[in-house]
N, C-alpha and C positions, 0 to 999 in steps of 0.2 A: 504494500500500500504506500502511496505517495501522499504526504501532507504538505500543504503550502500555507505559508503565513504572510500576512500583510501583502496580499496579492492585488494587482491592478491589471489593466489591459496589457501593459508592457512587460511586467516582471513581478516576481515574488521576492520579498526581502529574505526569506528563508525557505528552504525545501528540505524535508526530512524523508529519508528512504533507507530502509534496511539497516537501521541503527546508526545512521550518519546524518548530520545536518550540515547543509551547505548554505552559507550566508552570502548574499549579494555584497558587493563592495559598499562599505559604510563610509559616509562622509558627514561632516558636521560644519556648522558655521562657527566663527570666532575670530578674534583679532590676531591670534598667534597660533603657531603650530602646536604648542602645548594645549591650548584650549580646544582646538579642533581634534587633536588626538584623544583627549579626555572625552569629548562628545562622541566620537566614534566608539570608544570602549564602553561608554554607558549604553549606547544602542546595542552593541554586541552582547553585553550582559543581559539586556532585556529580551533580545531575540532568542538567545540560547535558553533562557528560562522558559519562554513560550514553547520551545521545542523539546523541553525536558532534558536540558543539558546545562553545562556551566563552563566557566573558563578553565576549570581543572581538567576538562575533557577535550580541550582543543588539540587537534592533531597537527594542523598546519595553519600558518598565518602568512599572507602575502600583503606586503605594505608598499604602497606607491606614494612617493613624495614628489611634489612639483619641483622641488629643489633639494638635491642631496646635501646641500649646506645645512639643512634643517635636521639632519640625521641625529645629532646629539640631543637636540631639544625633544624630538619625538621619543627617542630612547629613554629619556628621563621620566616621561610619563608612562611609557610601556613598562619599564623595569619596576616601577612602583605598583603597577596593576597586575602583572603576570605572576601567578603563584609559583614560588620557588619549588622545585621538585616536579613541576608539571609544565615546564616550558615546552612549547611546540616546536616542530620544524618550522623555520621561518626564512623568508626571503624579503629583501627590500630593494627597490629600484626607483629610478627617477622616470617620471612620465608626465606629459601634459594631461591634466585631469579635465573633467567635464566642463568646468568653467574656471576662469582665473581666480575666482573667490576661494576655491578649494586648494588646500595645501597638502592634505593627506587623505588617503583612502585605504581602508583595511578590509581584506577579504579573509574569511575564516571558514575552516572545515573542522567539525568536531564530532566526536562520538556522543551518542545519547545513552542515558542511563537505562 
């Protein structure tokens, strides 16, 4: 069975199938990379909870930054949020995001309880 969460005509924010939940790329507004990163992580927490999972079950994270010069600032927020002993496989790269307003986008795949 496939479950979809926060679905509209274009996409779902999360899709759960066979014990795994796949999150769409999460973006947030804010004046800084730190604020946007925290906003993304808050959204991730909420979506994982809706799907019956949590950040302790994250398998993989893919992070896109509009500017790799913001890597340390993003990591400061990430490192405070990610549970030690449960760190996922992770990649981070630079990419133009959907609008110039966005500085960070985070994509998550997690196991479900």
